[in-house]
mmCIF file of the C-alpha atoms, coordinates in Angstrom:
data_MODEL
# 
_entry.id   MODEL 
# 
loop_
_atom_site.group_PDB 
_atom_site.id 
_atom_site.type_symbol 
_atom_site.label_atom_id 
_atom_site.label_alt_id 
_atom_site.label_comp_id 
_atom_site.label_asym_id 
_atom_site.label_entity_id 
_atom_site.label_seq_id 
_atom_site.pdbx_PDB_ins_code 
_atom_site.Cartn_x 
_atom_site.Cartn_y 
_atom_site.Cartn_z 
_atom_site.occupancy 
_atom_site.B_iso_or_equiv 
_atom_site.pdbx_formal_charge 
_atom_site.auth_seq_id 
_atom_site.auth_comp_id 
_atom_site.auth_asym_id 
_atom_site.auth_atom_id 
_atom_site.pdbx_PDB_model_num 
ATOM 1   C CA . UNK A 1 1   ? 0.000   0.000   0.000  1.00 0.00 ? 1   UNK A CA 1 
ATOM 2   C CA . UNK A 1 2   ? 1.390   3.330   -1.031 1.00 0.00 ? 2   UNK A CA 1 
ATOM 3   C CA . UNK A 1 3   ? 2.498   5.597   1.828  1.00 0.00 ? 3   UNK A CA 1 
ATOM 4   C CA . UNK A 1 4   ? 1.780   2.931   4.467  1.00 0.00 ? 4   UNK A CA 1 
ATOM 5   C CA . UNK A 1 5   ? 4.542   2.784   7.079  1.00 0.00 ? 5   UNK A CA 1 
ATOM 6   C CA . UNK A 1 6   ? 4.939   1.014   10.419 1.00 0.00 ? 6   UNK A CA 1 
ATOM 7   C CA . UNK A 1 7   ? 7.295   1.983   13.227 1.00 0.00 ? 7   UNK A CA 1 
ATOM 8   C CA . UNK A 1 8   ? 8.309   -1.671  13.793 1.00 0.00 ? 8   UNK A CA 1 
ATOM 9   C CA . UNK A 1 9   ? 7.931   -3.568  10.494 1.00 0.00 ? 9   UNK A CA 1 
ATOM 10  C CA . UNK A 1 10  ? 9.498   -6.804  11.808 1.00 0.00 ? 10  UNK A CA 1 
ATOM 11  C CA . UNK A 1 11  ? 6.247   -7.841  13.514 1.00 0.00 ? 11  UNK A CA 1 
ATOM 12  C CA . UNK A 1 12  ? 3.214   -7.556  11.290 1.00 0.00 ? 12  UNK A CA 1 
ATOM 13  C CA . UNK A 1 13  ? -0.161  -6.035  11.924 1.00 0.00 ? 13  UNK A CA 1 
ATOM 14  C CA . UNK A 1 14  ? -1.751  -9.506  11.762 1.00 0.00 ? 14  UNK A CA 1 
ATOM 15  C CA . UNK A 1 15  ? 0.800   -11.230 14.022 1.00 0.00 ? 15  UNK A CA 1 
ATOM 16  C CA . UNK A 1 16  ? 3.460   -12.661 11.701 1.00 0.00 ? 16  UNK A CA 1 
ATOM 17  C CA . UNK A 1 17  ? 7.111   -12.346 12.672 1.00 0.00 ? 17  UNK A CA 1 
ATOM 18  C CA . UNK A 1 18  ? 8.318   -10.728 9.446  1.00 0.00 ? 18  UNK A CA 1 
ATOM 19  C CA . UNK A 1 19  ? 11.876  -10.498 10.785 1.00 0.00 ? 19  UNK A CA 1 
ATOM 20  C CA . UNK A 1 20  ? 11.996  -14.325 10.789 1.00 0.00 ? 20  UNK A CA 1 
ATOM 21  C CA . UNK A 1 21  ? 10.645  -14.746 7.253  1.00 0.00 ? 21  UNK A CA 1 
ATOM 22  C CA . UNK A 1 22  ? 12.894  -16.014 4.441  1.00 0.00 ? 22  UNK A CA 1 
ATOM 23  C CA . UNK A 1 23  ? 11.259  -13.579 1.999  1.00 0.00 ? 23  UNK A CA 1 
ATOM 24  C CA . UNK A 1 24  ? 12.071  -10.635 4.257  1.00 0.00 ? 24  UNK A CA 1 
ATOM 25  C CA . UNK A 1 25  ? 15.602  -11.894 4.920  1.00 0.00 ? 25  UNK A CA 1 
ATOM 26  C CA . UNK A 1 26  ? 16.163  -12.243 1.174  1.00 0.00 ? 26  UNK A CA 1 
ATOM 27  C CA . UNK A 1 27  ? 14.961  -8.657  0.703  1.00 0.00 ? 27  UNK A CA 1 
ATOM 28  C CA . UNK A 1 28  ? 12.051  -9.811  -1.486 1.00 0.00 ? 28  UNK A CA 1 
ATOM 29  C CA . UNK A 1 29  ? 9.518   -8.300  0.922  1.00 0.00 ? 29  UNK A CA 1 
ATOM 30  C CA . UNK A 1 30  ? 9.901   -5.292  3.205  1.00 0.00 ? 30  UNK A CA 1 
ATOM 31  C CA . UNK A 1 31  ? 7.622   -6.851  5.790  1.00 0.00 ? 31  UNK A CA 1 
ATOM 32  C CA . UNK A 1 32  ? 4.443   -5.338  7.062  1.00 0.00 ? 32  UNK A CA 1 
ATOM 33  C CA . UNK A 1 33  ? 5.512   -1.771  6.812  1.00 0.00 ? 33  UNK A CA 1 
ATOM 34  C CA . UNK A 1 34  ? 5.259   -0.450  3.319  1.00 0.00 ? 34  UNK A CA 1 
ATOM 35  C CA . UNK A 1 35  ? 8.043   0.388   0.989  1.00 0.00 ? 35  UNK A CA 1 
ATOM 36  C CA . UNK A 1 36  ? 9.220   -1.109  -2.272 1.00 0.00 ? 36  UNK A CA 1 
ATOM 37  C CA . UNK A 1 37  ? 7.979   -4.658  -2.806 1.00 0.00 ? 37  UNK A CA 1 
ATOM 38  C CA . UNK A 1 38  ? 5.172   -4.310  -0.257 1.00 0.00 ? 38  UNK A CA 1 
ATOM 39  C CA . UNK A 1 39  ? 2.018   -6.013  -1.457 1.00 0.00 ? 39  UNK A CA 1 
ATOM 40  C CA . UNK A 1 40  ? -1.527  -4.792  -1.015 1.00 0.00 ? 40  UNK A CA 1 
ATOM 41  C CA . UNK A 1 41  ? -2.977  -6.298  2.142  1.00 0.00 ? 41  UNK A CA 1 
ATOM 42  C CA . UNK A 1 42  ? -6.589  -6.717  3.242  1.00 0.00 ? 42  UNK A CA 1 
ATOM 43  C CA . UNK A 1 43  ? -5.507  -6.559  6.898  1.00 0.00 ? 43  UNK A CA 1 
ATOM 44  C CA . UNK A 1 44  ? -3.885  -3.148  6.357  1.00 0.00 ? 44  UNK A CA 1 
ATOM 45  C CA . UNK A 1 45  ? -7.066  -1.889  4.688  1.00 0.00 ? 45  UNK A CA 1 
ATOM 46  C CA . UNK A 1 46  ? -9.099  -3.259  7.602  1.00 0.00 ? 46  UNK A CA 1 
ATOM 47  C CA . UNK A 1 47  ? -6.779  -1.532  10.095 1.00 0.00 ? 47  UNK A CA 1 
ATOM 48  C CA . UNK A 1 48  ? -7.205  1.756   8.296  1.00 0.00 ? 48  UNK A CA 1 
ATOM 49  C CA . UNK A 1 49  ? -10.984 1.327   8.423  1.00 0.00 ? 49  UNK A CA 1 
ATOM 50  C CA . UNK A 1 50  ? -10.715 0.769   12.196 1.00 0.00 ? 50  UNK A CA 1 
ATOM 51  C CA . UNK A 1 51  ? -8.657  3.844   13.048 1.00 0.00 ? 51  UNK A CA 1 
ATOM 52  C CA . UNK A 1 52  ? -5.246  2.623   11.770 1.00 0.00 ? 52  UNK A CA 1 
ATOM 53  C CA . UNK A 1 53  ? -4.601  0.366   14.740 1.00 0.00 ? 53  UNK A CA 1 
ATOM 54  C CA . UNK A 1 54  ? -1.010  -0.822  15.194 1.00 0.00 ? 54  UNK A CA 1 
ATOM 55  C CA . UNK A 1 55  ? -1.848  -4.527  15.710 1.00 0.00 ? 55  UNK A CA 1 
ATOM 56  C CA . UNK A 1 56  ? -5.035  -6.506  15.172 1.00 0.00 ? 56  UNK A CA 1 
ATOM 57  C CA . UNK A 1 57  ? -5.202  -7.625  18.802 1.00 0.00 ? 57  UNK A CA 1 
ATOM 58  C CA . UNK A 1 58  ? -5.852  -3.954  19.727 1.00 0.00 ? 58  UNK A CA 1 
ATOM 59  C CA . UNK A 1 59  ? -9.057  -3.899  17.677 1.00 0.00 ? 59  UNK A CA 1 
ATOM 60  C CA . UNK A 1 60  ? -12.394 -4.181  19.462 1.00 0.00 ? 60  UNK A CA 1 
ATOM 61  C CA . UNK A 1 61  ? -13.453 -6.807  16.914 1.00 0.00 ? 61  UNK A CA 1 
ATOM 62  C CA . UNK A 1 62  ? -10.364 -9.051  17.390 1.00 0.00 ? 62  UNK A CA 1 
ATOM 63  C CA . UNK A 1 63  ? -10.389 -11.928 16.742 1.00 0.00 ? 63  UNK A CA 1 
ATOM 64  C CA . UNK A 1 64  ? -12.619 -11.426 13.728 1.00 0.00 ? 64  UNK A CA 1 
ATOM 65  C CA . UNK A 1 65  ? -13.515 -13.743 10.853 1.00 0.00 ? 65  UNK A CA 1 
ATOM 66  C CA . UNK A 1 66  ? -10.166 -12.945 9.189  1.00 0.00 ? 66  UNK A CA 1 
ATOM 67  C CA . UNK A 1 67  ? -8.549  -15.130 11.856 1.00 0.00 ? 67  UNK A CA 1 
ATOM 68  C CA . UNK A 1 68  ? -10.747 -18.184 11.305 1.00 0.00 ? 68  UNK A CA 1 
ATOM 69  C CA . UNK A 1 69  ? -8.407  -20.983 10.235 1.00 0.00 ? 69  UNK A CA 1 
ATOM 70  C CA . UNK A 1 70  ? -5.472  -18.583 9.800  1.00 0.00 ? 70  UNK A CA 1 
ATOM 71  C CA . UNK A 1 71  ? -3.064  -20.822 11.722 1.00 0.00 ? 71  UNK A CA 1 
ATOM 72  C CA . UNK A 1 72  ? -3.867  -23.971 9.730  1.00 0.00 ? 72  UNK A CA 1 
ATOM 73  C CA . UNK A 1 73  ? -1.766  -23.116 6.688  1.00 0.00 ? 73  UNK A CA 1 
ATOM 74  C CA . UNK A 1 74  ? 1.482   -21.246 6.192  1.00 0.00 ? 74  UNK A CA 1 
ATOM 75  C CA . UNK A 1 75  ? 2.954   -19.015 3.516  1.00 0.00 ? 75  UNK A CA 1 
ATOM 76  C CA . UNK A 1 76  ? 6.716   -18.426 3.373  1.00 0.00 ? 76  UNK A CA 1 
ATOM 77  C CA . UNK A 1 77  ? 6.590   -18.080 7.140  1.00 0.00 ? 77  UNK A CA 1 
ATOM 78  C CA . UNK A 1 78  ? 4.754   -20.125 9.706  1.00 0.00 ? 78  UNK A CA 1 
ATOM 79  C CA . UNK A 1 79  ? 1.359   -18.847 10.814 1.00 0.00 ? 79  UNK A CA 1 
ATOM 80  C CA . UNK A 1 80  ? 1.102   -21.303 13.725 1.00 0.00 ? 80  UNK A CA 1 
ATOM 81  C CA . UNK A 1 81  ? 1.981   -18.813 16.475 1.00 0.00 ? 81  UNK A CA 1 
ATOM 82  C CA . UNK A 1 82  ? 0.118   -15.721 15.259 1.00 0.00 ? 82  UNK A CA 1 
ATOM 83  C CA . UNK A 1 83  ? -2.609  -15.842 17.888 1.00 0.00 ? 83  UNK A CA 1 
ATOM 84  C CA . UNK A 1 84  ? -0.268  -17.216 20.545 1.00 0.00 ? 84  UNK A CA 1 
ATOM 85  C CA . UNK A 1 85  ? 2.189   -14.360 19.946 1.00 0.00 ? 85  UNK A CA 1 
ATOM 86  C CA . UNK A 1 86  ? -0.583  -11.792 20.394 1.00 0.00 ? 86  UNK A CA 1 
ATOM 87  C CA . UNK A 1 87  ? -1.441  -13.429 23.724 1.00 0.00 ? 87  UNK A CA 1 
ATOM 88  C CA . UNK A 1 88  ? 2.231   -13.298 24.693 1.00 0.00 ? 88  UNK A CA 1 
ATOM 89  C CA . UNK A 1 89  ? 2.328   -9.560  23.909 1.00 0.00 ? 89  UNK A CA 1 
ATOM 90  C CA . UNK A 1 90  ? -0.684  -9.024  26.131 1.00 0.00 ? 90  UNK A CA 1 
ATOM 91  C CA . UNK A 1 91  ? 1.120   -10.890 28.934 1.00 0.00 ? 91  UNK A CA 1 
ATOM 92  C CA . UNK A 1 92  ? 4.642   -9.420  28.692 1.00 0.00 ? 92  UNK A CA 1 
ATOM 93  C CA . UNK A 1 93  ? 4.059   -6.160  26.809 1.00 0.00 ? 93  UNK A CA 1 
ATOM 94  C CA . UNK A 1 94  ? 4.901   -5.044  23.301 1.00 0.00 ? 94  UNK A CA 1 
ATOM 95  C CA . UNK A 1 95  ? 8.357   -3.687  24.117 1.00 0.00 ? 95  UNK A CA 1 
ATOM 96  C CA . UNK A 1 96  ? 9.442   -6.946  25.808 1.00 0.00 ? 96  UNK A CA 1 
ATOM 97  C CA . UNK A 1 97  ? 8.071   -8.944  22.879 1.00 0.00 ? 97  UNK A CA 1 
ATOM 98  C CA . UNK A 1 98  ? 9.937   -6.784  20.356 1.00 0.00 ? 98  UNK A CA 1 
ATOM 99  C CA . UNK A 1 99  ? 13.143  -7.184  22.384 1.00 0.00 ? 99  UNK A CA 1 
ATOM 100 C CA . UNK A 1 100 ? 12.688  -10.964 22.314 1.00 0.00 ? 100 UNK A CA 1 
ATOM 101 C CA . UNK A 1 101 ? 11.960  -10.914 18.579 1.00 0.00 ? 101 UNK A CA 1 
ATOM 102 C CA . UNK A 1 102 ? 15.085  -8.830  17.958 1.00 0.00 ? 102 UNK A CA 1 
ATOM 103 C CA . UNK A 1 103 ? 17.103  -11.433 19.869 1.00 0.00 ? 103 UNK A CA 1 
ATOM 104 C CA . UNK A 1 104 ? 15.534  -14.243 17.820 1.00 0.00 ? 104 UNK A CA 1 
ATOM 105 C CA . UNK A 1 105 ? 16.394  -12.361 14.606 1.00 0.00 ? 105 UNK A CA 1 
ATOM 106 C CA . UNK A 1 106 ? 20.037  -12.058 15.724 1.00 0.00 ? 106 UNK A CA 1 
ATOM 107 C CA . UNK A 1 107 ? 20.150  -15.786 16.523 1.00 0.00 ? 107 UNK A CA 1 
ATOM 108 C CA . UNK A 1 108 ? 18.590  -16.620 13.154 1.00 0.00 ? 108 UNK A CA 1 
ATOM 109 C CA . UNK A 1 109 ? 21.212  -14.539 11.370 1.00 0.00 ? 109 UNK A CA 1 
ATOM 110 C CA . UNK A 1 110 ? 23.932  -16.410 13.309 1.00 0.00 ? 110 UNK A CA 1 
ATOM 111 C CA . UNK A 1 111 ? 22.415  -19.773 12.334 1.00 0.00 ? 111 UNK A CA 1 
ATOM 112 C CA . UNK A 1 112 ? 22.154  -18.805 8.671  1.00 0.00 ? 112 UNK A CA 1 
ATOM 113 C CA . UNK A 1 113 ? 25.723  -17.475 8.586  1.00 0.00 ? 113 UNK A CA 1 
ATOM 114 C CA . UNK A 1 114 ? 27.252  -20.522 10.285 1.00 0.00 ? 114 UNK A CA 1 
ATOM 115 C CA . UNK A 1 115 ? 25.010  -23.557 9.773  1.00 0.00 ? 115 UNK A CA 1 
ATOM 116 C CA . UNK A 1 116 ? 23.035  -23.080 6.561  1.00 0.00 ? 116 UNK A CA 1 
ATOM 117 C CA . UNK A 1 117 ? 24.297  -25.483 3.910  1.00 0.00 ? 117 UNK A CA 1 
ATOM 118 C CA . UNK A 1 118 ? 22.196  -23.697 1.295  1.00 0.00 ? 118 UNK A CA 1 
ATOM 119 C CA . UNK A 1 119 ? 19.084  -25.743 2.009  1.00 0.00 ? 119 UNK A CA 1 
ATOM 120 C CA . UNK A 1 120 ? 18.131  -24.810 5.569  1.00 0.00 ? 120 UNK A CA 1 
ATOM 121 C CA . UNK A 1 121 ? 16.938  -21.200 5.474  1.00 0.00 ? 121 UNK A CA 1 
ATOM 122 C CA . UNK A 1 122 ? 13.230  -22.020 5.781  1.00 0.00 ? 122 UNK A CA 1 
ATOM 123 C CA . UNK A 1 123 ? 13.927  -24.664 8.421  1.00 0.00 ? 123 UNK A CA 1 
ATOM 124 C CA . UNK A 1 124 ? 15.895  -22.286 10.646 1.00 0.00 ? 124 UNK A CA 1 
ATOM 125 C CA . UNK A 1 125 ? 13.292  -19.529 10.134 1.00 0.00 ? 125 UNK A CA 1 
ATOM 126 C CA . UNK A 1 126 ? 10.533  -21.911 11.215 1.00 0.00 ? 126 UNK A CA 1 
ATOM 127 C CA . UNK A 1 127 ? 12.484  -23.317 14.177 1.00 0.00 ? 127 UNK A CA 1 
ATOM 128 C CA . UNK A 1 128 ? 13.392  -19.897 15.567 1.00 0.00 ? 128 UNK A CA 1 
ATOM 129 C CA . UNK A 1 129 ? 9.826   -18.698 15.038 1.00 0.00 ? 129 UNK A CA 1 
ATOM 130 C CA . UNK A 1 130 ? 8.107   -21.615 16.773 1.00 0.00 ? 130 UNK A CA 1 
ATOM 131 C CA . UNK A 1 131 ? 10.453  -22.460 19.628 1.00 0.00 ? 131 UNK A CA 1 
ATOM 132 C CA . UNK A 1 132 ? 10.649  -20.399 22.800 1.00 0.00 ? 132 UNK A CA 1 
ATOM 133 C CA . UNK A 1 133 ? 13.721  -18.226 23.145 1.00 0.00 ? 133 UNK A CA 1 
ATOM 134 C CA . UNK A 1 134 ? 15.148  -20.272 26.025 1.00 0.00 ? 134 UNK A CA 1 
ATOM 135 C CA . UNK A 1 135 ? 14.808  -23.501 24.014 1.00 0.00 ? 135 UNK A CA 1 
ATOM 136 C CA . UNK A 1 136 ? 16.631  -21.833 21.115 1.00 0.00 ? 136 UNK A CA 1 
ATOM 137 C CA . UNK A 1 137 ? 19.436  -20.711 23.440 1.00 0.00 ? 137 UNK A CA 1 
ATOM 138 C CA . UNK A 1 138 ? 19.668  -24.238 24.858 1.00 0.00 ? 138 UNK A CA 1 
ATOM 139 C CA . UNK A 1 139 ? 19.959  -25.681 21.337 1.00 0.00 ? 139 UNK A CA 1 
ATOM 140 C CA . UNK A 1 140 ? 22.679  -23.135 20.499 1.00 0.00 ? 140 UNK A CA 1 
ATOM 141 C CA . UNK A 1 141 ? 24.627  -24.257 23.562 1.00 0.00 ? 141 UNK A CA 1 
ATOM 142 C CA . UNK A 1 142 ? 24.260  -27.893 22.452 1.00 0.00 ? 142 UNK A CA 1 
ATOM 143 C CA . UNK A 1 143 ? 25.411  -26.971 18.948 1.00 0.00 ? 143 UNK A CA 1 
ATOM 144 C CA . UNK A 1 144 ? 28.529  -25.284 20.348 1.00 0.00 ? 144 UNK A CA 1 
ATOM 145 C CA . UNK A 1 145 ? 29.293  -28.441 22.365 1.00 0.00 ? 145 UNK A CA 1 
ATOM 146 C CA . UNK A 1 146 ? 28.801  -30.852 19.471 1.00 0.00 ? 146 UNK A CA 1 
ATOM 147 C CA . UNK A 1 147 ? 30.271  -28.934 16.539 1.00 0.00 ? 147 UNK A CA 1 
ATOM 148 C CA . UNK A 1 148 ? 33.912  -29.706 15.878 1.00 0.00 ? 148 UNK A CA 1 
ATOM 149 C CA . UNK A 1 149 ? 36.191  -27.245 14.022 1.00 0.00 ? 149 UNK A CA 1 
ATOM 150 C CA . UNK A 1 150 ? 37.048  -29.833 11.358 1.00 0.00 ? 150 UNK A CA 1 
ATOM 151 C CA . UNK A 1 151 ? 33.401  -30.562 10.474 1.00 0.00 ? 151 UNK A CA 1 
ATOM 152 C CA . UNK A 1 152 ? 32.161  -29.611 7.027  1.00 0.00 ? 152 UNK A CA 1 
ATOM 153 C CA . UNK A 1 153 ? 29.332  -27.101 6.667  1.00 0.00 ? 153 UNK A CA 1 
ATOM 154 C CA . UNK A 1 154 ? 27.010  -29.952 5.709  1.00 0.00 ? 154 UNK A CA 1 
ATOM 155 C CA . UNK A 1 155 ? 27.921  -31.838 8.909  1.00 0.00 ? 155 UNK A CA 1 
ATOM 156 C CA . UNK A 1 156 ? 27.448  -28.693 11.007 1.00 0.00 ? 156 UNK A CA 1 
ATOM 157 C CA . UNK A 1 157 ? 24.095  -28.076 9.365  1.00 0.00 ? 157 UNK A CA 1 
ATOM 158 C CA . UNK A 1 158 ? 22.947  -31.658 9.902  1.00 0.00 ? 158 UNK A CA 1 
ATOM 159 C CA . UNK A 1 159 ? 23.948  -31.485 13.569 1.00 0.00 ? 159 UNK A CA 1 
ATOM 160 C CA . UNK A 1 160 ? 22.141  -28.191 14.128 1.00 0.00 ? 160 UNK A CA 1 
ATOM 161 C CA . UNK A 1 161 ? 18.986  -29.396 12.371 1.00 0.00 ? 161 UNK A CA 1 
ATOM 162 C CA . UNK A 1 162 ? 18.992  -32.627 14.391 1.00 0.00 ? 162 UNK A CA 1 
ATOM 163 C CA . UNK A 1 163 ? 19.268  -30.738 17.683 1.00 0.00 ? 163 UNK A CA 1 
ATOM 164 C CA . UNK A 1 164 ? 16.443  -28.361 16.752 1.00 0.00 ? 164 UNK A CA 1 
ATOM 165 C CA . UNK A 1 165 ? 14.276  -31.296 15.627 1.00 0.00 ? 165 UNK A CA 1 
ATOM 166 C CA . UNK A 1 166 ? 14.910  -33.117 18.894 1.00 0.00 ? 166 UNK A CA 1 
ATOM 167 C CA . UNK A 1 167 ? 13.935  -30.113 21.005 1.00 0.00 ? 167 UNK A CA 1 
ATOM 168 C CA . UNK A 1 168 ? 10.845  -29.458 18.881 1.00 0.00 ? 168 UNK A CA 1 
ATOM 169 C CA . UNK A 1 169 ? 9.732   -33.080 19.206 1.00 0.00 ? 169 UNK A CA 1 
ATOM 170 C CA . UNK A 1 170 ? 10.077  -32.873 22.993 1.00 0.00 ? 170 UNK A CA 1 
ATOM 171 C CA . UNK A 1 171 ? 7.787   -29.817 22.908 1.00 0.00 ? 171 UNK A CA 1 
ATOM 172 C CA . UNK A 1 172 ? 5.305   -31.415 20.501 1.00 0.00 ? 172 UNK A CA 1 
ATOM 173 C CA . UNK A 1 173 ? 6.133   -28.887 17.777 1.00 0.00 ? 173 UNK A CA 1 
ATOM 174 C CA . UNK A 1 174 ? 6.365   -29.702 14.076 1.00 0.00 ? 174 UNK A CA 1 
ATOM 175 C CA . UNK A 1 175 ? 9.022   -27.687 12.246 1.00 0.00 ? 175 UNK A CA 1 
ATOM 176 C CA . UNK A 1 176 ? 7.443   -28.193 8.819  1.00 0.00 ? 176 UNK A CA 1 
ATOM 177 C CA . UNK A 1 177 ? 5.462   -25.518 7.047  1.00 0.00 ? 177 UNK A CA 1 
ATOM 178 C CA . UNK A 1 178 ? 1.806   -26.462 6.478  1.00 0.00 ? 178 UNK A CA 1 
ATOM 179 C CA . UNK A 1 179 ? 1.058   -25.705 2.840  1.00 0.00 ? 179 UNK A CA 1 
ATOM 180 C CA . UNK A 1 180 ? -2.458  -25.720 1.452  1.00 0.00 ? 180 UNK A CA 1 
ATOM 181 C CA . UNK A 1 181 ? -3.016  -28.514 -0.983 1.00 0.00 ? 181 UNK A CA 1 
ATOM 182 C CA . UNK A 1 182 ? -3.291  -27.341 -4.564 1.00 0.00 ? 182 UNK A CA 1 
ATOM 183 C CA . UNK A 1 183 ? -6.425  -28.352 -6.381 1.00 0.00 ? 183 UNK A CA 1 
# 
């Protein structure tokens, strides 16, 4: 949307963590905040019709019909935690949530720089998005213990992925994106 800007574009109006999205990281999308590459969005139009609210959870009509089934399928980024993340913001506050998201973004950048064998970007984005920050930190500590300096990037990547998968399984979390079936 032309001239639409957000003060913190890394967390979208609808509850997606844009800063953890492979499209945003690849600079194909500016996130929910306007700018070049920003696509027209029905949620932004809805926000403008409701007084240009900063986040949907602040709307008197939240959760509305736009949220029915929204967590069942994913796009380039997981939608699974959208509603859960809004509840977390209500509990800890927006500033604390943004601080946590910034830390997750920094960790994701570290993972991509050191453990991405060219095929793990979406996996790491999903893992960092869905796992709690402390679980992510625990996995990073395990990675540091298990990674040897003489390991190839592929071996490092495989080790990191295995440790994230193990933690996710313990938490009952699937680290696969849920795509809608094409008809």
